All heavy atoms as an XYZ file, in Angstrom:
1033
protein
N     161.048    100.083    117.805
C     159.567    100.127    117.989
C     158.860     99.712    116.749
O     159.208    100.183    115.718
C     159.087    101.521    118.484
C     159.782    101.897    119.780
C     157.587    101.633    118.544
C     159.603    103.315    120.161
N     157.889     98.802    117.000
C     157.121     98.259    115.816
C     155.688     98.370    116.088
O     155.243     98.025    117.235
C     157.512     96.756    115.588
C     156.692     96.165    114.478
C     159.018     96.595    115.342
N     154.870     98.768    115.136
C     153.403     98.797    115.292
C     152.832     97.631    114.489
O     153.204     97.383    113.359
C     152.859    100.130    114.642
O     153.292    101.190    115.407
N     152.092     96.840    115.179
C     151.476     95.614    114.575
C     149.942     95.718    114.672
O     149.411     96.049    115.696
C     151.959     94.350    115.403
C     153.417     94.137    115.504
C     153.681     92.992    116.411
C     154.058     93.954    114.162
N     149.336     95.394    113.579
C     147.844     95.467    113.513
C     147.238     94.094    113.733
O     147.853     93.108    113.538
C     147.445     95.959    112.149
N     146.013     94.056    114.148
C     145.306     92.796    114.232
C     145.163     92.121    112.821
O     145.056     92.804    111.827
C     143.876     93.167    114.751
C     144.014     94.507    115.380
C     145.154     95.130    114.590
N     145.260     90.776    112.888
C     145.249     90.031    111.546
C     144.123     88.980    111.465
O     143.810     88.629    110.325
C     146.597     89.325    111.312
O     146.887     88.518    112.421
C     147.706     90.348    111.100
N     143.570     88.539    112.535
C     142.450     87.594    112.549
C     141.617     87.781    113.803
O     142.183     88.290    114.852
C     142.936     86.093    112.459
O     143.725     85.759    113.577
C     143.669     85.839    111.159
N     140.413     87.326    113.778
C     139.600     87.250    115.009
C     139.999     86.062    115.821
O     140.221     84.971    115.323
C     138.127     87.142    114.646
C     137.597     88.321    113.949
O     138.161     89.412    114.028
O     136.524     88.159    113.219
N     140.256     86.302    117.139
C     140.612     85.210    118.016
C     139.434     84.799    118.998
O     139.446     83.746    119.556
C     141.814     85.638    118.841
N     138.422     85.668    119.087
C     137.394     85.397    119.977
C     137.687     85.657    121.463
O     138.729     85.494    121.834
N     136.710     86.232    122.193
C     135.357     86.538    121.695
C     135.344     87.652    120.752
O     136.296     88.508    120.688
C     134.562     86.754    122.973
C     135.582     87.410    123.825
C     136.888     86.703    123.595
N     134.349     87.739    119.935
C     134.105     88.872    119.045
C     132.563     89.241    119.224
O     131.729     88.820    118.415
C     134.445     88.489    117.599
C     135.952     88.206    117.513
O     136.318     87.085    117.462
N     136.714     89.271    117.579
N     132.317     89.960    120.367
C     130.940     90.150    120.753
C     130.326     91.457    120.263
O     129.109     91.704    120.315
C     130.841     90.202    122.279
C     131.169     88.878    122.918
O     130.848     87.805    122.368
O     131.904     88.950    123.988
N     131.211     92.374    119.612
C     130.697     93.603    119.227
C     130.115     93.642    117.801
O     130.034     92.566    117.195
N     129.705     94.798    117.408
C     129.095     94.986    116.074
C     129.991     95.898    115.214
O     130.089     97.054    115.518
C     127.679     95.505    116.123
C     127.074     95.732    114.726
C     126.805     94.569    116.952
N     130.651     95.381    114.152
C     131.455     96.240    113.305
C     130.690     97.295    112.640
O     129.571     97.055    112.162
C     132.109     95.243    112.311
C     131.988     93.933    112.962
C     130.705     93.958    113.767
N     131.210     98.522    112.527
C     130.569     99.637    111.888
C     130.428     99.469    110.432
O     129.564     99.991    109.757
C     131.298    100.942    112.120
O     132.589    100.794    111.573
N     131.243     98.591    109.807
C     131.199     98.416    108.355
C     129.992     97.646    107.913
O     129.721     97.588    106.722
C     132.514     97.581    107.958
O     132.482     96.331    108.569
C     133.712     98.380    108.246
N     129.320     96.986    108.797
C     128.144     96.165    108.390
C     128.452     94.896    107.847
O     127.605     94.068    107.649
N     129.756     94.651    107.609
C     130.139     93.344    107.046
C     129.948     92.179    108.028
O     129.759     91.045    107.677
C     131.585     93.409    106.525
N     130.105     92.530    109.326
C     129.907     91.464    110.335
C     131.130     90.704    110.582
O     131.598     90.646    111.707
N     131.722     90.069    109.577
C     132.929     89.265    109.841
C     133.888     89.605    108.642
O     133.459     89.755    107.545
C     132.601     87.812    109.844
C     131.894     87.442    111.136
O     132.431     87.793    112.184
N     130.810     86.718    111.090
N     135.194     89.607    108.876
C     135.783     89.425    110.145
C     135.796     90.787    110.949
O     135.907     91.807    110.289
C     137.194     89.015    109.773
C     137.434     89.646    108.429
C     136.080     89.700    107.761
N     135.780     90.670    112.223
C     135.765     91.858    113.063
C     137.118     92.613    112.960
O     137.224     93.869    112.994
C     135.546     91.575    114.498
C     134.063     91.166    114.734
N     133.477     91.442    115.959
C     133.169     90.605    113.943
C     132.221     90.996    115.863
N     132.080     90.490    114.647
N     138.304     91.863    112.872
C     139.579     92.493    112.903
C     139.753     93.509    111.721
O     140.460     94.446    111.850
C     140.643     91.476    112.850
C     140.969     90.954    111.459
C     141.931     91.568    110.643
C     140.258     89.856    110.895
C     142.219     91.126    109.368
C     140.567     89.395    109.663
C     141.484     90.063    108.889
O     141.743     89.595    107.589
N     139.093     93.226    110.541
C     139.253     94.093    109.399
C     138.654     95.476    109.658
O     139.025     96.459    108.956
C     138.595     93.388    108.269
N     137.845     95.651    110.691
C     137.246     96.926    111.058
C     138.264     97.787    111.844
O     138.208     98.963    111.725
C     135.979     96.694    111.925
O     135.168     95.838    111.211
C     135.263     98.049    112.199
N     139.212     97.112    112.505
C     140.083     97.848    113.409
C     141.581     97.622    113.215
O     142.436     97.909    114.020
C     139.752     97.536    114.903
C     138.421     97.969    115.295
C     139.910     95.981    115.166
N     141.927     97.238    111.898
C     143.311     96.957    111.629
C     144.031     98.043    110.900
O     145.095     97.841    110.293
C     143.446     95.602    110.876
C     142.871     95.655    109.528
O     142.173     96.564    109.165
N     143.249     94.644    108.775
N     143.535     99.270    110.892
C     144.064    100.361    110.136
C     145.151    101.130    111.015
O     144.959    101.459    112.147
C     143.047    101.432    109.735
C     142.030    100.854    108.845
O     142.430    100.206    107.811
O     140.809    100.941    109.111
N     146.368    101.355    110.408
C     147.372    102.113    110.996
C     147.735    103.168    109.952
O     148.277    102.763    108.877
C     148.641    101.304    111.374
C     148.295    100.224    112.385
C     149.732    102.225    111.880
C     149.417     99.333    112.701
N     147.426    104.419    110.115
C     146.826    105.019    111.291
C     145.317    104.692    111.381
O     144.700    104.106    110.502
C     147.011    106.524    111.086
C     147.073    106.710    109.577
C     147.734    105.414    109.115
N     144.736    105.040    112.570
C     143.399    104.678    112.862
C     142.328    105.333    111.869
O     142.537    106.462    111.525
C     143.016    105.149    114.303
C     141.542    104.946    114.592
C     143.888    104.432    115.248
N     141.375    104.607    111.425
C     140.300    105.116    110.630
C     139.112    105.365    111.596
O     138.517    104.456    112.102
C     139.892    104.087    109.585
C     138.739    104.520    108.716
O     138.139    105.553    109.019
O     138.376    103.722    107.804
N     138.825    106.656    111.776
C     137.716    107.042    112.715
C     136.368    106.525    112.343
O     135.404    106.542    113.131
C     137.765    108.493    112.943
N     136.186    106.147    111.093
C     134.875    105.701    110.548
C     134.715    104.202    110.723
O     133.663    103.691    110.349
C     134.690    106.153    109.095
C     134.606    107.664    108.959
O     133.941    108.319    109.782
N     135.344    108.226    108.110
N     135.705    103.558    111.153
C     135.681    102.128    111.334
C     135.847    101.725    112.802
O     136.881    102.118    113.382
C     136.822    101.382    110.515
N     134.931    101.072    113.373
C     134.904    100.860    114.780
C     134.049     99.546    115.139
O     133.283     99.165    114.222
C     134.409    102.011    115.576
C     132.977    102.440    115.257
C     131.898    101.961    115.817
C     132.852    103.394    114.242
C     130.595    102.264    115.461
C     131.583    103.844    113.902
C     130.466    103.281    114.497
O     129.200    103.687    114.143
N     134.158     99.074    116.313
C     133.290     97.953    116.827
C     132.475     98.518    117.938
O     133.009     99.118    118.918
C     134.190     96.788    117.335
C     134.932     96.290    116.084
C     133.238     95.797    117.901
C     135.830     95.087    116.448
N     131.212     98.466    117.773
C     130.267     99.086    118.793
C     129.728     98.023    119.759
O     129.566     96.858    119.339
N     129.357     98.513    120.951
C     128.729     97.739    121.973
C     127.587     98.481    122.532
O     127.604     99.706    122.617
C     129.618     97.350    123.081
C     130.794     96.415    122.768
C     131.977     96.859    122.226
C     130.565     95.118    122.979
C     132.891     95.940    121.822
C     131.552     94.112    122.650
C     132.733     94.555    122.079
N     126.469     97.770    123.012
C     125.417     98.409    123.695
C     125.823     98.703    125.100
O     126.811     98.143    125.627
C     124.153     97.568    123.694
O     124.291     96.496    124.566
N     125.113     99.514    125.844
C     125.429     99.865    127.204
C     125.281     98.643    128.105
O     125.743     98.595    129.208
C     124.480    100.985    127.686
O     123.100    100.622    127.607
N     124.577     97.584    127.626
C     124.444     96.379    128.484
C     125.563     95.330    128.114
O     125.360     94.174    128.440
C     123.085     95.754    128.225
O     122.930     95.408    126.903
N     126.580     95.760    127.512
C     127.614     94.823    127.027
C     128.676     94.512    128.096
O     129.757     94.018    127.673
N     128.365     94.714    129.354
C     129.438     94.450    130.344
C     129.905     93.047    130.321
O     129.153     92.067    130.312
C     128.879     94.735    131.802
C     129.898     94.747    132.838
O     131.089     94.849    132.568
N     129.439     94.497    134.070
N     131.204     92.851    130.215
C     131.861     91.569    130.182
C     132.057     91.085    128.715
O     132.791     90.067    128.411
N     131.460     91.702    127.743
C     131.648     91.360    126.362
C     133.032     91.816    125.899
O     133.577     92.844    126.428
C     130.592     91.965    125.458
C     129.237     91.343    125.597
C     128.955     90.289    126.442
C     128.156     91.819    124.792
C     127.717     89.733    126.570
C     126.922     91.203    124.874
C     126.685     90.196    125.723
O     125.469     89.629    125.863
N     133.550     91.295    124.816
C     134.959     91.674    124.440
C     135.188     91.324    123.036
O     134.396     90.738    122.254
N     136.426     91.802    122.563
C     136.995     91.560    121.245
C     138.402     91.181    121.501
O     139.140     91.895    122.156
C     136.884     92.790    120.380
C     135.416     93.190    120.011
C     134.933     92.337    118.834
O     135.701     91.871    118.006
O     133.645     92.251    118.766
N     138.825     89.986    120.911
C     140.269     89.586    120.973
C     140.648     89.226    119.597
O     139.875     88.664    118.784
C     140.357     88.420    121.936
C     140.160     88.730    123.432
S     141.281     89.970    124.119
C     142.732     88.894    124.394
N     141.940     89.500    119.276
C     142.514     89.364    117.952
C     143.908     88.688    118.047
O     144.659     88.940    119.043
C     142.648     90.720    117.272
C     141.337     91.488    117.344
C     141.197     92.502    118.201
C     140.322     91.230    116.427
C     140.062     93.262    118.323
C     139.148     92.058    116.468
C     139.023     92.988    117.392
N     144.335     88.083    116.971
C     145.762     87.798    116.800
C     146.347     89.026    116.129
O     145.654     90.027    115.786
C     145.991     86.642    115.861
O     145.492     86.916    114.522
C     145.274     85.303    116.383
N     147.658     89.065    115.987
C     148.275     90.270    115.427
C     149.427     89.806    114.419
O     149.840     88.686    114.458
C     148.876     91.190    116.572
C     149.769     90.372    117.479
N     151.061     90.067    117.209
C     149.575     89.849    118.683
C     151.628     89.380    118.207
N     150.682     89.218    119.139
N     149.871     90.779    113.689
C     150.924     90.539    112.696
C     152.287     90.108    113.464
O     152.435     90.353    114.603
C     151.169     91.816    111.906
N     153.069     89.455    112.703
C     154.384     88.897    113.234
C     155.386     90.090    113.352
O     155.303     91.072    112.652
C     154.902     87.846    112.297
O     154.077     86.836    112.177
N     156.312     89.941    114.253
C     157.374     90.843    114.415
C     158.303     90.704    113.245
O     158.421     89.599    112.671
C     158.178     90.502    115.704
C     157.488     90.992    117.027
C     158.176     90.313    118.182
C     157.434     92.435    117.130
N     159.033     91.810    112.800
C     159.913     91.694    111.721
C     161.051     90.742    112.212
O     161.407     90.649    113.330
C     160.420     93.063    111.508
C     159.841     93.943    112.570
C     158.832     93.134    113.304
N     161.713     90.133    111.262
C     162.814     89.184    111.418
C     164.071     90.013    111.856
O     164.415     90.943    111.162
C     163.097     88.316    110.305
O     164.185     87.507    110.547
N     164.697     89.636    112.998
C     165.940     90.344    113.369
C     166.727     89.342    114.309
O     166.225     88.261    114.549
C     165.726     91.695    113.993
C     164.983     91.670    115.284
O     164.815     90.556    115.860
O     164.515     92.718    115.693
N     167.763     89.796    114.897
C     168.573     88.956    115.732
C     168.175     89.092    117.251
O     168.679     88.283    118.052
C     170.047     89.399    115.646
C     170.569     88.977    114.277
O     170.137     88.090    113.582
N     171.538     89.719    113.738
N     167.293     89.919    117.573
C     166.880     90.111    118.935
C     166.096     88.878    119.430
O     165.199     88.376    118.776
C     165.947     91.310    119.134
N     166.459     88.260    120.591
C     165.775     87.095    121.105
C     164.670     87.471    122.085
O     163.763     86.693    122.210
C     166.817     86.184    121.799
N     164.751     88.701    122.620
C     163.693     89.086    123.594
C     163.107     90.437    123.236
O     163.711     91.222    122.497
C     164.350     89.182    125.003
C     164.766     87.898    125.510
C     166.059     87.363    125.369
C     163.829     87.041    126.184
C     166.358     86.095    125.857
C     164.213     85.770    126.623
C     165.465     85.323    126.477
O     165.791     84.046    126.930
N     161.950     90.666    123.859
C     161.258     91.910    123.635
C     161.327     92.711    124.969
O     161.084     92.151    126.078
C     159.784     91.651    123.359
C     159.678     90.757    122.071
C     158.890     92.882    123.213
C     158.319     90.133    121.773
N     161.712     93.984    124.910
C     161.761     94.755    126.086
C     160.476     95.094    126.733
O     160.353     95.165    127.905
C     162.550     96.077    125.732
C     164.002     95.904    125.291
C     164.631     97.233    124.916
C     164.791     95.139    126.311
N     159.432     95.271    125.981
C     158.050     95.584    126.451
C     157.100     95.515    125.353
O     157.424     95.649    124.189
C     158.035     96.908    127.154
N     155.823     95.301    125.684
C     154.778     95.282    124.693
C     153.751     96.294    125.187
O     153.508     96.533    126.400
C     154.068     93.936    124.528
O     153.474     93.587    125.765
C     155.062     92.865    124.068
N     153.031     96.936    124.197
C     152.002     97.857    124.482
C     150.807     97.546    123.596
O     150.923     97.229    122.418
C     152.371     99.322    124.243
O     153.392     99.713    125.067
N     149.593     97.591    124.155
C     148.387     97.480    123.357
C     147.658     98.795    123.384
O     147.526     99.373    124.488
C     147.502     96.307    123.878
C     146.195     96.196    123.125
C     148.209     94.979    123.819
N     147.309     99.273    122.252
C     146.684    100.580    122.180
C     145.231    100.381    121.638
O     145.044     99.706    120.636
C     147.408    101.526    121.245
C     148.773    101.766    121.761
C     146.659    102.899    121.052
C     149.703    102.599    120.877
N     144.240    101.064    122.313
C     142.900    100.978    121.938
C     142.465    102.468    121.813
O     142.696    103.283    122.700
C     142.002    100.299    122.953
C     140.569    100.400    122.616
C     142.362     98.795    123.078
N     141.800    102.800    120.690
C     141.232    104.137    120.498
C     139.716    103.853    120.674
O     139.104    103.073    120.057
C     141.443    104.677    119.079
C     140.807    106.029    118.930
C     143.009    104.777    118.891
N     139.153    104.711    121.651
C     137.709    104.441    121.945
C     137.034    105.741    122.414
O     137.655    106.648    122.780
N     135.707    105.593    122.410
C     134.839    106.709    122.981
C     133.442    106.090    123.170
O     133.132    104.966    122.704
C     134.784    107.871    122.028
C     134.150    107.629    120.702
O     134.713    107.036    119.821
N     132.909    108.067    120.547
N     132.648    106.879    123.820
C     131.222    106.507    124.091
C     130.393    107.497    123.296
O     130.828    108.593    123.020
C     130.941    106.471    125.518
C     131.124    107.776    126.285
C     130.811    107.645    127.736
C     131.150    108.957    128.467
N     130.448    109.047    129.671
N     129.136    107.160    123.059
C     128.316    108.099    122.265
C     127.264    108.885    122.986
O     126.452    109.507    122.462
C     127.568    107.187    121.245
O     126.782    106.278    121.842
N     127.355    108.750    124.389
C     126.325    109.441    125.178
C     126.946    109.992    126.422
O     128.132    109.687    126.693
C     125.111    108.637    125.458
C     125.378    107.354    126.196
O     126.287    107.299    127.033
O     124.670    106.309    125.934
N     126.152    110.540    127.328
C     126.694    111.094    128.604
C     126.798    110.128    129.675
O     127.230    110.434    130.811
C     125.866    112.297    129.018
O     124.522    111.916    129.283
N     126.318    108.900    129.515
C     126.287    107.865    130.528
C     127.738    107.331    130.805
O     128.740    107.765    130.172
N     127.854    106.487    131.784
C     129.168    105.933    132.049
C     129.553    104.840    130.966
O     128.674    104.162    130.378
C     129.174    105.176    133.368
C     128.962    106.201    134.579
O     129.481    107.321    134.426
N     128.347    105.757    135.588
N     130.858    104.747    130.696
C     131.370    103.726    129.806
C     132.730    103.410    130.221
O     133.546    104.349    130.446
N     133.117    102.097    130.226
C     134.476    101.812    130.586
C     134.881    100.418    129.994
O     134.030     99.682    129.648
C     134.607    101.809    132.115
O     133.790    100.888    132.709
N     136.190    100.218    129.920
C     136.687     98.912    129.403
C     138.066     98.621    129.938
O     138.605     99.441    130.639
C     136.755     99.044    127.847
C     137.875     99.940    127.358
C     139.045     99.392    126.901
C     137.733    101.300    127.356
C     140.088    100.204    126.453
C     138.769    102.138    126.943
C     139.936    101.550    126.519
N     138.554     97.459    129.689
C     139.862     97.015    130.096
C     140.633     96.554    128.803
O     140.041     95.788    128.000
C     139.811     95.907    131.037
C     139.168     96.260    132.428
C     139.090     95.048    133.300
C     138.421     95.442    134.621
N     138.376     94.301    135.549
N     141.910     97.009    128.670
C     142.764     96.448    127.589
C     143.252     95.135    128.081
O     143.594     94.884    129.224
C     143.907     97.419    127.322
C     143.324     98.793    126.919
C     144.866     96.865    126.313
C     144.445     99.915    126.793
N     143.313     94.176    127.147
C     143.557     92.778    127.492
C     144.610     92.151    126.642
O     144.772     92.429    125.449
C     142.272     91.902    127.362
O     141.249     92.528    128.147
N     145.469     91.213    127.255
C     146.324     90.263    126.507
C     146.095     88.968    127.024
O     145.722     88.693    128.200
C     147.775     90.688    126.685
C     148.120     91.994    125.989
C     148.241     90.623    128.136
N     146.264     87.939    126.134
C     146.100     86.532    126.454
C     147.262     85.813    125.916
O     147.320     85.394    124.693
C     144.797     85.865    125.935
C     144.613     84.463    126.447
C     143.308     83.846    125.911
C     143.065     82.488    126.496
N     144.114     81.556    126.255
N     148.405     85.738    126.758
C     149.577     84.991    126.278
C     149.301     83.501    126.286
O     148.288     83.006    126.738
C     150.613     85.341    127.301
C     150.026     86.155    128.342
C     148.640     86.345    128.013
N     150.197     82.645    125.688
C     150.006     81.234    125.716
C     149.689     80.806    127.147
O     150.305     81.162    128.094
C     151.359     80.629    125.204
C     151.888     81.779    124.367
C     151.485     83.006    125.070
N     148.719     79.962    127.279
C     148.213     79.512    128.596
C     146.666     79.783    128.658
O     146.037     80.171    127.677
N     146.168     79.693    129.831
C     144.672     79.826    130.022
C     144.216     81.199    130.462
O     143.033     81.363    130.615
C     144.168     78.707    130.971
C     144.378     77.334    130.357
O     144.241     77.132    129.189
N     144.719     76.322    131.217
N     145.151     82.093    130.863
C     144.763     83.293    131.567
C     144.672     84.512    130.563
O     145.602     84.682    129.702
C     145.628     83.579    132.706
C     145.566     82.554    133.767
O     144.434     82.042    134.031
N     146.665     82.165    134.341
N     143.764     85.354    130.727
C     143.664     86.695    130.136
C     144.019     87.723    131.202
O     143.547     87.664    132.338
C     142.322     86.917    129.563
O     142.005     85.963    128.602
C     142.248     88.363    128.892
N     144.915     88.600    130.874
C     145.298     89.659    131.723
C     144.826     91.048    131.334
O     144.884     91.299    130.132
C     146.862     89.723    131.933
C     147.380     88.388    132.400
C     147.678     87.314    131.519
C     147.537     88.166    133.756
C     148.125     86.105    131.968
C     147.940     86.976    134.223
C     148.263     85.930    133.310
O     148.711     84.709    133.764
N     144.244     91.819    132.266
C     143.656     93.038    131.964
C     144.280     94.258    132.492
O     144.886     94.160    133.630
C     142.183     93.110    132.444
C     141.413     91.942    131.768
O     141.390     91.856    130.602
N     140.737     91.185    132.631
N     144.237     95.440    131.901
C     144.672     96.701    132.416
C     143.655     97.096    133.563
O     142.615     96.447    133.781
C     144.660     97.804    131.367
O     143.299     98.153    130.992
N     143.962     98.219    134.221
C     142.991     98.814    135.077
C     141.815     99.266    134.187
O     141.940     99.419    132.947
C     143.628    100.052    135.763
C     144.616     99.572    136.831
O     144.512     98.507    137.375
N     145.618    100.453    137.012
N     140.729     99.545    134.794
C     139.567    100.059    134.095
C     139.816    101.403    133.483
O     140.330    102.295    134.144
C     138.304    100.108    135.044
C     137.126    100.766    134.356
C     137.890     98.699    135.527
N     139.517    101.555    132.240
C     139.697    102.784    131.501
C     138.299    103.442    131.313
O     137.389    102.786    130.835
C     140.373    102.550    130.173
C     141.559    101.671    130.139
C     142.728    102.434    130.783
O     142.912    103.586    130.541
N     143.524    101.708    131.637
N     138.153    104.718    131.675
C     136.846    105.342    131.536
C     136.803    106.050    130.230
O     137.702    106.816    129.804
C     136.719    106.455    132.633
O     136.615    105.800    133.850
N     135.711    105.837    129.423
C     135.542    106.397    128.092
C     134.999    107.783    128.180
O     134.316    108.184    129.080
C     134.593    105.528    127.325
C     135.033    104.149    126.940
C     133.895    103.308    126.501
C     136.151    104.236    125.797
N     135.462    108.607    127.216
C     134.933    109.972    127.037
C     134.130    110.000    125.766
O     134.103    109.094    124.990
C     136.100    111.000    126.966
O     136.820    110.753    125.782
C     137.053    110.867    128.187
N     133.467    111.180    125.469
C     132.673    111.229    124.271
C     133.509    111.542    123.076
O     133.045    111.479    121.900
C     131.555    112.231    124.445
O     132.075    113.543    124.789
C     130.471    111.774    125.378
N     134.776    111.874    123.234
C     135.687    112.136    122.110
C     136.604    111.007    121.964
O     137.051    110.377    122.964
N     137.092    110.739    120.730
C     137.983    109.604    120.530
C     139.285    109.823    121.289
O     139.855    110.893    121.186
C     138.325    109.496    119.025
N     139.674    108.879    122.113
C     140.860    108.987    122.963
C     141.692    107.772    122.835
O     141.141    106.681    122.616
C     140.385    109.107    124.435
O     139.518    110.192    124.613
C     141.551    109.243    125.407
N     143.009    107.896    122.837
C     143.936    106.787    122.775
C     144.181    106.312    124.204
O     144.578    107.055    125.086
C     145.269    107.215    122.163
C     145.174    107.578    120.713
C     144.355    108.579    120.090
C     145.888    106.983    119.658
N     144.540    108.520    118.739
C     145.478    107.580    118.455
C     146.861    106.021    119.564
C     146.004    107.234    117.181
C     147.316    105.640    118.324
C     146.951    106.204    117.213
N     144.058    104.989    124.384
C     144.309    104.308    125.640
C     145.445    103.311    125.387
O     145.451    102.548    124.402
C     143.058    103.565    126.123
C     141.896    104.544    126.409
C     141.010    104.805    125.309
C     141.636    105.128    127.586
C     139.902    105.620    125.509
C     140.556    105.966    127.760
C     139.707    106.188    126.737
O     138.592    107.009    126.931
N     146.379    103.180    126.361
C     147.592    102.328    126.125
C     147.874    101.578    127.436
O     147.853    102.144    128.538
C     148.772    103.242    125.753
C     150.078    102.450    125.638
C     151.151    103.525    125.194
N     152.417    102.895    125.098
C     153.291    102.885    126.028
N     153.055    103.459    127.182
N     154.517    102.258    125.859
N     148.185    100.344    127.270
C     148.664     99.533    128.397
C     149.928     98.810    128.048
O     150.021     98.227    126.993
C     147.679     98.475    128.775
C     148.065     97.551    129.931
C     148.270     98.244    131.197
O     147.472     99.119    131.635
N     149.291     97.880    131.914
N     150.953     99.022    128.863
C     152.230     98.306    128.606
C     152.427     97.143    129.564
O     152.046     97.217    130.757
C     153.331     99.283    128.855
C     154.717     98.790    128.636
C     155.772     99.826    128.695
O     155.808    100.742    127.848
O     156.584     99.685    129.627
N     152.949     96.025    129.031
C     153.338     94.919    129.830
C     154.871     94.677    129.563
O     155.268     94.291    128.459
C     152.610     93.645    129.390
C     151.247     93.555    129.852
C     150.844     93.022    131.079
C     150.015     94.082    129.286
N     149.445     93.172    131.273
C     148.937     93.740    130.198
C     149.708     94.634    128.112
C     147.613     94.037    129.873
C     148.400     94.964    127.786
C     147.368     94.667    128.669
N     155.697     95.025    130.500
C     157.148     94.937    130.408
C     157.563     93.467    130.491
O     158.555     93.038    129.895
C     157.816     95.728    131.453
N     156.768     92.593    131.095
C     157.044     91.156    131.218
C     155.826     90.465    130.825
O     154.691     90.931    130.860
C     157.448     90.818    132.691
N     155.997     89.162    130.397
C     154.885     88.326    130.094
C     154.072     88.091    131.334
O     154.684     87.495    132.340
C     155.405     87.019    129.539
C     154.321     85.992    129.220
O     153.165     86.073    129.755
N     154.643     85.056    128.360
N     152.835     88.539    131.472
C     152.107     88.362    132.738
C     151.850     86.911    133.138
O     151.620     86.620    134.295
C     150.831     89.133    132.557
C     150.644     89.110    131.056
C     152.054     89.182    130.437
N     151.948     86.073    132.230
C     151.724     84.570    132.482
C     152.913     83.929    133.156
O     152.798     83.017    133.956
C     151.375     83.875    131.209
C     150.642     82.560    131.492
O     149.818     82.515    132.327
N     151.056     81.537    130.710
N     154.197     84.443    132.778
C     155.331     83.814    133.338
C     156.083     84.759    134.295
O     156.881     84.314    135.110
C     156.375     83.453    132.181
O     156.751     84.743    131.484
C     155.771     82.523    131.194
N     155.867     86.078    134.206
C     156.580     87.061    135.060
C     157.932     87.320    134.594
O     158.705     88.066    135.221
N     158.306     86.774    133.447
C     159.672     87.045    132.912
C     159.607     87.771    131.619
O     158.485     87.902    130.981
C     160.489     85.801    132.792
C     159.860     84.782    131.880
C     160.767     85.148    134.181
C     160.710     83.532    131.625
N     160.715     88.245    131.075
C     160.758     88.988    129.872
C     160.044     88.242    128.726
O     160.148     87.030    128.637
C     162.225     89.240    129.456
C     162.432     90.225    128.420
C     163.902     90.581    128.194
O     164.795     89.837    128.591
N     164.134     91.767    127.624
N     159.333     88.964    127.859
C     158.686     88.407    126.687
C     159.631     87.658    125.834
O     160.708     88.309    125.525
C     157.964     89.410    125.856
C     156.784     89.965    126.508
C     156.647     91.199    127.206
C     155.398     89.434    126.391
N     155.340     91.380    127.580
C     154.560     90.336    127.146
C     154.888     88.357    125.852
C     153.192     90.162    127.218
C     153.527     88.142    126.005
C     152.701     89.002    126.693
N     159.334     86.534    125.335
C     160.140     85.933    124.179
C     159.415     86.185    122.868
O     158.169     86.513    122.910
C     160.294     84.452    124.281
O     159.023     83.781    124.192
C     160.951     84.037    125.645
N     160.055     86.215    121.797
C     159.358     86.443    120.522
C     158.279     85.345    120.310
O     157.216     85.716    119.765
C     160.455     86.479    119.439
C     161.239     87.703    119.355
C     162.319     87.674    118.323
C     161.738     87.984    116.947
N     162.820     88.153    115.981
N     158.573     84.148    120.751
C     157.549     83.156    120.484
C     156.367     83.372    121.366
O     155.077     83.125    120.982
C     158.132     81.756    120.846
N     156.504     83.772    122.631
C     155.354     84.121    123.508
C     154.488     85.243    122.886
O     153.289     85.130    122.810
C     155.814     84.515    124.907
C     156.180     83.292    125.747
O     155.905     82.232    125.371
O     156.796     83.595    126.797
N     155.175     86.352    122.407
C     154.450     87.447    121.923
C     153.696     87.054    120.616
O     152.567     87.412    120.381
C     155.379     88.621    121.655
C     154.595     89.735    121.112
C     154.742     90.345    119.878
C     153.429     90.464    121.624
N     153.831     91.283    119.628
C     153.025     91.380    120.682
C     152.768     90.366    122.890
C     151.930     92.282    120.948
C     151.743     91.266    123.160
C     151.361     92.121    122.255
N     154.365     86.211    119.734
C     153.725     85.781    118.550
C     152.418     84.978    118.726
O     151.499     85.079    117.931
C     154.750     84.898    117.764
N     152.298     84.331    119.912
C     151.152     83.533    120.245
C     150.250     84.183    121.301
O     149.474     83.510    121.882
C     151.601     82.129    120.677
C     152.246     81.384    119.561
O     151.713     81.174    118.585
N     153.538     81.075    119.755
N     150.303     85.474    121.439
C     149.547     86.255    122.409
C     148.390     86.968    121.656
O     148.679     87.606    120.638
C     150.416     87.326    123.156
O     151.270     86.574    123.986
C     149.509     88.183    124.006
N     147.196     86.887    122.109
C     146.075     87.602    121.554
C     145.898     88.947    122.262
O     146.246     89.035    123.453
C     144.780     86.811    121.717
C     144.782     85.518    120.868
O     145.462     85.410    119.903
N     144.073     84.546    121.348
N     145.400     89.894    121.569
C     145.206     91.235    122.120
C     143.792     91.734    121.920
O     143.110     91.265    121.027
C     146.199     92.259    121.460
C     145.962     92.268    119.905
C     147.655     91.910    121.702
C     146.685     93.361    119.185
N     143.374     92.643    122.775
C     141.994     93.136    122.666
C     141.454     93.965    123.798
O     142.284     94.545    124.610
N     140.230     93.871    124.122
C     139.623     94.567    125.206
C     138.314     93.915    125.624
O     137.699     93.143    124.885
C     139.377     96.057    124.744
C     138.442     96.164    123.557
C     137.096     96.315    123.755
C     138.899     96.209    122.269
C     136.226     96.449    122.684
C     138.108     96.319    121.209
C     136.694     96.438    121.371
N     137.912     94.271    126.852
C     136.646     93.767    127.358
C     135.849     94.989    127.933
O     136.548     95.851    128.638
C     136.874     92.734    128.448
C     137.171     91.417    127.935
C     138.514     91.059    127.587
C     136.173     90.475    127.608
C     138.803     89.851    127.109
C     136.515     89.262    127.112
C     137.841     88.961    126.846
O     138.079     87.712    126.313
N     134.578     95.065    127.811
C     133.761     96.086    128.399
C     133.651     95.871    129.857
O     133.490     94.700    130.327
C     132.329     96.125    127.770
C     132.458     96.290    126.267
C     131.477     97.202    128.428
C     133.155     97.516    125.767
N     133.878     96.959    130.701
C     133.924     96.805    132.139
C     132.644     97.396    132.763
O     132.041     98.276    132.244
C     135.104     97.483    132.716
């Protein structure tokens, strides 16, 4: 099991980083473990807006395939209204694949989506496919 952090902005990058720096967005959310004071915010009218990133490389080893991938998002909303999002991956190709809609709570919650196979090909992930896959989320 390997934890990989975002390394660059891949776009879209529609949110507002809490750090006030503006760019790059990935630097706001690349902490392992999570930094609760660093986040990307969206307004309640942000439906369809998103954040996508590249990620660090897998460590070098002899394994040719990946058994599964998981994308983890830590999120919450700041008021009592509705808030939801989808965890997303974009493997090589033109399609972005999303999790089911995740409902936000007012407390920081860990959300996880696993893809056992590359959703673009339907077969086991190769290291090359995963290396060229963007990760992120979209407001639902």
